[in-house]
VEXDREN-2710 file (C-alpha; in Angstrom, 1 decimal):
% VEXDREN-2710
k/r/px/py/pz
1/MET/-60.0/-48.4/34.1
2/PRO/-59.9/-52.2/34.4
3/ASP/-58.6/-53.6/37.6
4/PRO/-55.2/-55.3/36.8
5/PHE/-55.9/-57.8/39.6
6/ASP/-59.4/-58.8/38.4
7/GLU/-59.0/-62.4/37.1
8/THR/-62.6/-62.7/35.9
9/PRO/-62.5/-64.5/32.5
10/ARG/-63.7/-62.5/29.5
11/LEU/-64.7/-63.6/26.1
12/VAL/-62.9/-60.7/24.3
13/ALA/-59.6/-59.3/25.2
14/GLU/-59.4/-55.6/26.0
15/PRO/-57.6/-53.7/23.2
16/VAL/-54.0/-52.7/23.9
17/PRO/-53.2/-49.0/23.3
18/GLY/-51.6/-48.6/19.8
19/ASP/-52.9/-51.9/18.5
20/ASN/-55.0/-50.1/16.0
21/ALA/-52.3/-47.7/14.9
22/LEU/-51.0/-47.9/11.3
23/ALA/-47.9/-50.0/11.0
24/LEU/-45.1/-48.0/9.3
25/SER/-42.1/-49.3/7.5
26/VAL/-38.7/-48.3/8.6
27/GLY/-38.3/-46.2/5.4
28/GLU/-41.6/-44.5/6.0
29/LEU/-40.7/-43.6/9.5
30/SER/-37.3/-42.3/8.4
31/GLN/-39.0/-40.1/5.8
32/ALA/-41.5/-38.9/8.4
33/LEU/-38.7/-38.0/10.8
34/LYS/-36.9/-36.3/7.9
35/ARG/-39.9/-34.1/7.1
36/MET/-40.5/-33.3/10.8
37/VAL/-36.8/-32.4/11.5
38/GLU/-36.4/-30.3/8.4
39/GLY/-39.8/-28.6/8.8
40/GLU/-39.5/-28.0/12.5
41/PHE/-36.0/-26.5/12.6
42/GLY/-35.2/-25.1/9.2
43/SER/-32.0/-23.1/9.5
44/VAL/-30.0/-23.4/12.7
45/ARG/-26.8/-22.0/14.2
46/LEU/-24.7/-24.4/16.2
47/ARG/-21.7/-23.6/18.3
48/GLY/-19.2/-26.4/18.8
49/GLU/-15.7/-27.7/18.4
50/ILE/-14.6/-29.2/15.1
51/SER/-13.6/-32.9/15.3
52/GLY/-12.7/-35.4/12.6
53/PHE/-12.5/-32.8/9.8
54/LYS/-11.9/-34.4/6.4
55/ARG/-12.0/-33.0/2.9
56/VAL/-12.4/-35.6/0.2
57/ALA/-11.3/-35.5/-3.4
58/SER/-14.6/-34.0/-4.6
59/GLY/-14.0/-30.9/-2.5
60/HIS/-16.8/-31.8/0.0
61/SER/-15.9/-31.7/3.7
62/TYR/-17.1/-33.9/6.5
63/LEU/-16.8/-33.2/10.2
64/CYS/-18.3/-33.4/13.6
65/LEU/-19.4/-30.6/15.9
66/LYS/-19.2/-31.4/19.6
67/ASP/-19.4/-29.9/23.1
68/ASP/-19.1/-31.5/26.5
69/LYS/-22.6/-33.1/26.2
70/ALA/-23.2/-34.1/22.6
71/VAL/-21.9/-34.5/19.1
72/ILE/-23.5/-34.0/15.7
73/ASP/-22.3/-35.0/12.2
74/GLY/-21.9/-32.3/9.6
75/VAL/-21.3/-32.0/5.9
76/MET/-20.2/-28.9/3.9
77/TRP/-20.4/-29.0/0.2
78/LYS/-17.6/-27.8/-2.0
79/GLY/-19.1/-24.5/-2.9
80/SER/-19.7/-23.6/0.8
81/GLY/-16.2/-24.6/1.7
82/ALA/-14.7/-22.4/-1.0
83/ALA/-16.3/-19.4/0.6
84/LEU/-14.7/-19.9/4.0
85/ALA/-12.3/-17.3/5.2
86/PHE/-10.2/-19.8/7.2
87/GLN/-9.1/-23.4/7.0
88/PRO/-11.1/-25.6/9.3
89/GLN/-9.0/-27.7/11.7
90/ASP/-9.7/-30.1/14.6
91/GLY/-10.0/-28.4/17.9
92/VAL/-11.2/-25.0/16.6
93/GLU/-14.5/-23.7/18.1
94/VAL/-16.8/-22.4/15.4
95/ILE/-20.4/-21.3/14.8
96/ALA/-21.9/-23.3/11.9
97/THR/-25.1/-22.1/10.1
98/GLY/-27.1/-24.6/8.1
99/ARG/-30.1/-26.8/8.0
100/LEU/-30.8/-30.0/9.8
101/THR/-31.6/-33.2/7.9
102/THR/-31.6/-36.9/8.3
103/PHE/-29.2/-39.2/6.6
104/PRO/-31.3/-41.4/4.3
105/GLY/-31.4/-45.0/5.3
106/ARG/-29.6/-44.6/8.6
107/SER/-32.1/-42.6/10.7
108/LYS/-29.3/-40.3/11.8
109/TYR/-29.6/-36.6/11.7
110/GLN/-26.9/-34.2/10.6
111/ILE/-26.4/-30.5/9.7
112/ILE/-25.6/-29.4/6.2
113/ILE/-23.4/-26.4/6.8
114/ASP/-23.8/-23.4/4.5
115/ARG/-21.6/-21.0/6.5
116/MET/-19.0/-21.3/9.1
117/GLU/-17.2/-18.7/11.2
118/LEU/-14.9/-18.8/14.1
119/ALA/-16.5/-18.5/17.5
120/GLY/-15.1/-15.1/18.3
121/ALA/-11.6/-13.7/18.1
122/GLY/-10.6/-15.7/21.1
123/ALA/-10.9/-19.0/19.2
124/LEU/-9.0/-17.6/16.3
125/MET/-6.2/-16.2/18.4
126/ALA/-5.9/-19.4/20.3
127/LEU/-5.4/-21.3/17.0
128/LEU/-2.9/-18.6/15.8
129/ASP/-0.9/-18.8/19.1
130/LYS/-0.7/-22.5/18.9
131/LEU/0.6/-22.5/15.4
132/ARG/3.0/-19.6/16.1
133/ALA/4.5/-21.5/19.0
134/LYS/4.9/-24.7/17.0
135/LEU/6.7/-23.0/14.1
136/ALA/8.8/-20.8/16.4
137/ALA/10.0/-23.9/18.2
138/GLU/11.2/-25.3/14.8
139/GLY/13.3/-22.1/14.3
140/LEU/11.4/-20.8/11.3
141/PHE/11.3/-17.3/12.7
142/ASP/14.9/-17.1/13.9
143/ARG/16.8/-14.0/13.0
144/GLU/19.8/-16.1/11.8
145/ARG/17.6/-17.4/8.9
146/LYS/17.0/-13.9/7.5
147/LYS/18.7/-13.2/4.2
148/PRO/19.9/-9.7/3.2
149/LEU/18.0/-7.9/0.5
150/PRO/19.8/-7.0/-2.8
151/PHE/20.6/-3.3/-3.2
152/MET/19.2/-3.1/-6.7
153/PRO/17.4/-6.3/-7.8
154/ARG/17.4/-7.0/-11.5
155/VAL/14.1/-8.9/-11.4
156/ILE/11.4/-8.7/-8.7
157/GLY/8.7/-11.3/-8.3
158/VAL/5.3/-10.4/-6.8
159/VAL/2.9/-12.9/-5.3
160/THR/-0.5/-11.2/-4.9
161/SER/-3.9/-10.9/-6.6
162/GLY/-3.7/-10.3/-10.3
163/THR/-6.2/-7.5/-10.1
164/GLY/-6.9/-4.8/-7.6
165/ALA/-5.2/-1.8/-5.9
166/VAL/-2.3/-3.8/-4.4
167/ILE/-0.6/-4.8/-7.6
168/ARG/-1.3/-1.4/-9.2
169/ASP/0.3/0.4/-6.2
170/ILE/3.4/-1.9/-6.3
171/LEU/3.9/-1.5/-10.0
172/HIS/3.4/2.3/-10.0
173/ARG/5.7/2.8/-7.0
174/LEU/8.5/0.7/-8.6
175/GLU/8.1/2.6/-11.9
176/ASP/8.4/5.9/-10.1
177/ARG/11.4/5.0/-8.1
178/CYS/13.5/2.7/-10.3
179/PRO/12.0/0.9/-13.4
180/THR/12.6/-2.8/-12.8
181/HIS/11.7/-6.0/-14.5
182/VAL/8.6/-7.4/-12.5
183/VAL/7.2/-10.9/-12.8
184/VAL/3.7/-11.2/-11.2
185/TRP/2.4/-14.6/-10.1
186/PRO/-1.3/-14.0/-9.5
187/VAL/-3.0/-15.9/-6.7
188/LYS/-6.1/-15.9/-4.5
189/VAL/-5.4/-14.0/-1.4
190/GLN/-8.3/-15.2/0.7
191/GLY/-10.8/-18.0/0.9
192/GLU/-10.6/-21.7/0.0
193/GLY/-7.4/-22.6/-1.8
194/ALA/-5.7/-19.3/-1.2
195/ALA/-3.0/-20.6/1.1
196/ALA/-2.1/-23.4/-1.3
197/GLU/-1.9/-21.0/-4.3
198/ILE/0.3/-18.6/-2.3
199/ALA/2.7/-21.3/-1.2
200/ALA/2.8/-22.8/-4.7
201/ALA/3.7/-19.4/-6.1
202/VAL/6.6/-18.9/-3.7
203/ARG/7.9/-22.3/-4.4
204/GLY/7.5/-21.7/-8.1
205/PHE/9.6/-18.6/-8.1
206/ASP/12.3/-20.4/-6.1
207/ALA/12.3/-23.3/-8.6
208/LEU/12.9/-21.1/-11.6
209/PRO/16.4/-21.5/-13.3
210/THR/18.7/-18.6/-13.6
211/ASP/18.8/-18.9/-17.4
212/GLY/15.2/-19.9/-18.1
213/VAL/12.6/-18.3/-20.3
214/VAL/11.0/-16.7/-17.2
215/PRO/13.7/-14.8/-15.3
216/ARG/14.4/-15.9/-11.8
217/PRO/13.7/-13.1/-9.3
218/ASP/16.4/-11.6/-7.1
219/LEU/13.7/-10.5/-4.7
220/VAL/10.1/-11.6/-4.0
221/ILE/7.3/-9.5/-2.6
222/VAL/4.3/-11.4/-1.0
223/ALA/1.5/-8.9/-0.6
224/ARG/-2.2/-8.2/-0.1
225/GLY/-4.3/-5.3/1.2
226/GLY/-5.9/-4.9/4.6
227/GLY/-8.8/-6.8/6.0
228/SER/-10.1/-8.7/9.0
229/VAL/-8.2/-11.4/10.8
230/GLU/-10.3/-13.9/8.8
231/ASP/-9.5/-12.1/5.5
232/LEU/-5.8/-12.4/6.2
233/TRP/-5.9/-15.9/7.5
234/ALA/-4.4/-17.5/4.4
235/PHE/-1.1/-15.8/5.3
236/ASN/-1.1/-17.5/8.7
237/GLU/-1.5/-21.0/7.2
238/GLU/1.3/-23.4/7.9
239/VAL/1.9/-24.2/4.2
240/VAL/2.5/-20.6/3.4
241/VAL/4.8/-20.0/6.4
242/ARG/6.9/-23.0/5.5
243/ALA/7.2/-22.0/1.8
244/VAL/8.3/-18.5/2.7
245/ALA/10.8/-19.7/5.3
246/GLY/12.2/-22.3/3.0
247/CYS/12.6/-20.0/0.0
248/SER/16.2/-19.3/-1.1
249/ILE/15.2/-15.9/-2.6
250/PRO/14.9/-13.0/-0.2
251/ILE/11.3/-12.2/0.6
252/ILE/9.5/-9.1/1.7
253/SER/6.1/-9.7/3.3
254/ALA/3.6/-6.9/2.9
255/VAL/0.3/-8.2/4.2
256/GLY/-2.5/-5.9/5.3
257/HIS/-1.9/-2.5/7.0
258/GLU/0.7/-1.4/9.4
259/THR/-1.2/-2.8/12.4
260/ASP/-1.8/-6.2/10.8
261/THR/0.7/-9.0/11.5
262/THR/0.7/-12.5/10.1
263/LEU/2.9/-15.5/10.5
264/CYS/4.1/-14.9/7.0
265/ASP/5.6/-11.6/8.2
266/HIS/7.6/-13.5/10.9
267/ALA/8.9/-16.0/8.4
268/ALA/9.9/-13.5/5.7
269/ASP/13.3/-11.8/5.6
270/LEU/11.7/-8.4/6.0
271/ARG/8.2/-7.1/6.9
272/ALA/6.9/-4.0/5.2
273/PRO/3.9/-2.2/6.8
274/THR/2.1/-1.9/3.4
275/PRO/2.5/-3.1/-0.2
276/THR/3.5/0.4/-1.2
277/ALA/6.2/0.4/1.5
278/ALA/7.4/-2.9/0.2
279/ALA/8.1/-1.4/-3.2
280/GLU/9.9/1.5/-1.6
281/ILE/12.1/-0.9/0.3
282/ALA/12.8/-3.1/-2.7
283/VAL/14.5/-0.5/-4.9
284/PRO/16.2/2.8/-4.4
285/VAL/15.2/6.1/-6.1
286/ILE/17.1/6.2/-9.3
287/ALA/17.1/10.0/-9.3
288/ASP/18.7/10.0/-5.8
289/LEU/21.3/7.5/-7.0
290/ARG/22.2/9.7/-10.0
291/LEU/22.5/12.7/-7.7
292/THR/24.7/10.7/-5.3
293/ILE/26.9/9.5/-8.1
294/ALA/27.3/13.1/-9.4
295/THR/28.1/14.3/-5.9
296/TYR/30.7/11.6/-5.4
297/ALA/32.2/12.4/-8.8
298/THR/32.5/16.1/-7.9
299/ARG/34.1/15.2/-4.6
300/THR/36.5/12.9/-6.2
301/GLU/37.5/15.5/-8.8
302/ARG/37.9/18.1/-6.1
303/CYS/40.0/15.8/-4.0
304/ALA/42.2/14.8/-7.0
305/ARG/42.8/18.5/-7.8
306/ARG/43.7/19.2/-4.1
307/TYR/46.1/16.3/-4.1
308/VAL/47.9/17.5/-7.3
309/GLU/48.1/21.0/-6.0
310/ARG/49.5/19.9/-2.7
311/GLY/52.1/17.8/-4.6
312/ARG/53.1/20.9/-6.6
313/GLU/53.4/22.9/-3.4
314/ARG/55.6/20.3/-1.8
315/THR/57.8/20.0/-4.9
316/ALA/58.3/23.8/-4.9
317/ALA/59.1/23.8/-1.2
318/LEU/61.6/21.1/-1.6
319/SER/63.2/22.7/-4.6
320/ARG/63.9/25.9/-2.6
321/VAL/65.8/24.0/0.1
322/MET/67.6/21.6/-2.2
323/PRO/71.0/22.6/-3.8
324/ARG/71.1/23.4/-7.5
325/LEU/71.8/20.5/-9.8
326/ASP/74.8/22.2/-11.4
327/GLN/76.3/22.6/-7.9
328/LEU/75.7/19.0/-7.0
329/LEU/77.3/17.9/-10.3
330/ALA/80.3/20.3/-10.2
331/PRO/82.7/17.9/-8.2
332/GLN/81.7/15.0/-10.4
333/ARG/82.4/17.1/-13.5
334/GLN/85.8/18.1/-12.2
335/ARG/86.7/14.6/-11.4
336/ALA/85.6/13.5/-14.9
337/ASP/87.7/16.2/-16.5
338/GLU/90.8/15.1/-14.6
339/ALA/90.2/11.5/-15.4
340/THR/89.8/12.4/-19.1
341/ALA/93.1/14.3/-19.0
342/ARG/94.9/11.4/-17.3
343/LEU/93.5/9.0/-19.8
344/GLY/94.7/11.1/-22.7
345/ARG/98.3/11.3/-21.3
346/GLY/98.3/7.6/-20.6
347/LEU/97.2/6.7/-24.1
348/GLU/99.9/8.9/-25.6
349/ARG/102.6/7.2/-23.6
350/ARG/101.3/3.9/-24.5
351/LEU/101.3/4.7/-28.2
352/THR/104.9/6.0/-28.0
353/PHE/106.0/2.8/-26.3
354/ALA/104.2/0.7/-28.9
355/ARG/105.8/2.5/-31.8
356/ARG/109.3/1.9/-30.3
357/GLU/108.6/-1.8/-29.9
358/LEU/107.2/-2.0/-33.5
359/ASP/110.4/-0.3/-34.8
360/ARG/112.6/-2.7/-32.9
361/SER/110.7/-5.7/-34.2
362/ALA/110.8/-4.3/-37.8
363/GLY/114.6/-4.1/-37.6
364/ALA/114.9/-7.8/-36.7
365/LEU/112.9/-8.7/-39.7
366/ARG/115.1/-6.9/-42.4
367/PRO/116.4/-9.2/-45.2
368/ALA/120.1/-8.9/-44.4
369/THR/119.5/-9.8/-40.8
370/LEU/117.4/-12.7/-41.8
371/ARG/120.1/-14.0/-44.2
372/ALA/122.7/-13.8/-41.6
373/ARG/120.7/-15.7/-39.1
374/VAL/119.9/-18.4/-41.7
375/ALA/123.6/-18.7/-42.6
376/THR/124.6/-19.1/-38.9
377/ALA/121.9/-21.8/-38.5
378/GLN/123.2/-23.6/-41.6
379/ALA/126.8/-23.6/-40.3
380/ARG/125.7/-25.1/-37.1
381/LEU/123.8/-27.8/-38.9
382/ASP/126.8/-28.7/-41.1
383/ALA/129.1/-28.9/-38.1
384/THR/126.8/-31.4/-36.5
385/TRP/126.9/-33.8/-39.5
END
C-alpha cells in the first residue's frame, strides 16, 4: 500500500479505485436498479398505515404506506381496487401484498399493490368505532328519528343483490304471508363500488314520485346475507348510513345474521336479524288477518244480539210495572167527552140566538115598514124647506 506521506515524485500517477469502471448513464443505472429490486424482492407483504389515499378518475388509486420509521409510495390499479372488501381510508393500518418496482425516470421505488387487507380486526374495529362515534354525535342514530312501519304496505322496495338466496328468501316469504307488490333495486353488496350503489338505490327509491311509472314504496328493505366483517363493510360506509338515515320512507335493515351488526342497522328505522325476518316484519299473515276479521265479525254479531235481547227484556220488565195505556187515557177521554157535550150545548144556544136576531132583522126589512120609514123621512125633509 503506498505511503500517503511519501512525496517522492513519480512519472505515472497511481490508478484511483473505480477509475477503470464502466461509466453508466442515469437511465442505465435506473434500469439496473429496477431489475435488481424486482428480481431480488419479487412479491412482498408490507404492514403500514395508509396516508394520502387518492382515487383518480381512471379508477386507479395512489397512496403511501408508513410507519414510525419510513414511508413508501404505493399504487393500486383499478382491477385490484375493485376486489377490495373495504374502502381504504387515511389512518387505517393495512397489510398490502404486491411487488416492488422503481418509478421510471425518477429512481424512486414503490409497491404495486395487488391485494390489501386490514391489519387485523383491531384496526377495522378502531375505524368502525371512530365512524360510529362521529355519526352518533350528529344524531343519525337517535330514537326520535325512527319512523313507524306501515301495517300493510302497498309496495315494498328491496335493496340487495339481484341474484342469490337473499332475494329469493324475501320474495318467497312475502308471497307466503301476504302477496305484495315488490320492486327490487339490484346492487353490489360487497367490494369496490358497493357502498355507492346501495346509497344510490336508497336515494332512488326516496326520489320516486307517488304517481310515477315505477310505484313509490311504502317500505324499503336493505338486505344481504351473512359474511365476515370485511364482507359486510359496505353497510358500514358513511355514504350508506347517511342515505338510510335521510330517507323519508321507513327502512328495515337486514344485513348478515343475527349476531352481525352494522351502522346501517343503527340508522334504519328497524333492524331485522335476517332477511327472512325482515319479510316477516314487513307484512302480516293474510290468513291470520282473515281469521281475526272473522272472529271480530262473530263477536260483533254476538254482542249485537245480546244488546237487542237485553233491550227486549228491559222493555218487557218496564211494561209489567207501567200502567195500561187505556187506564192512562181514561181521564183524558172523560174530559174530552164532557168538553164535547158542552160544545154541543153551546153551539145549540148560539144557533137559537142567531135565529132570533135574524128574524128581528128580517121584520125591519119588510116593504111596508120600509115605505113608512121613507115617508117619515120625506116629511121631515119637506118641513125643512
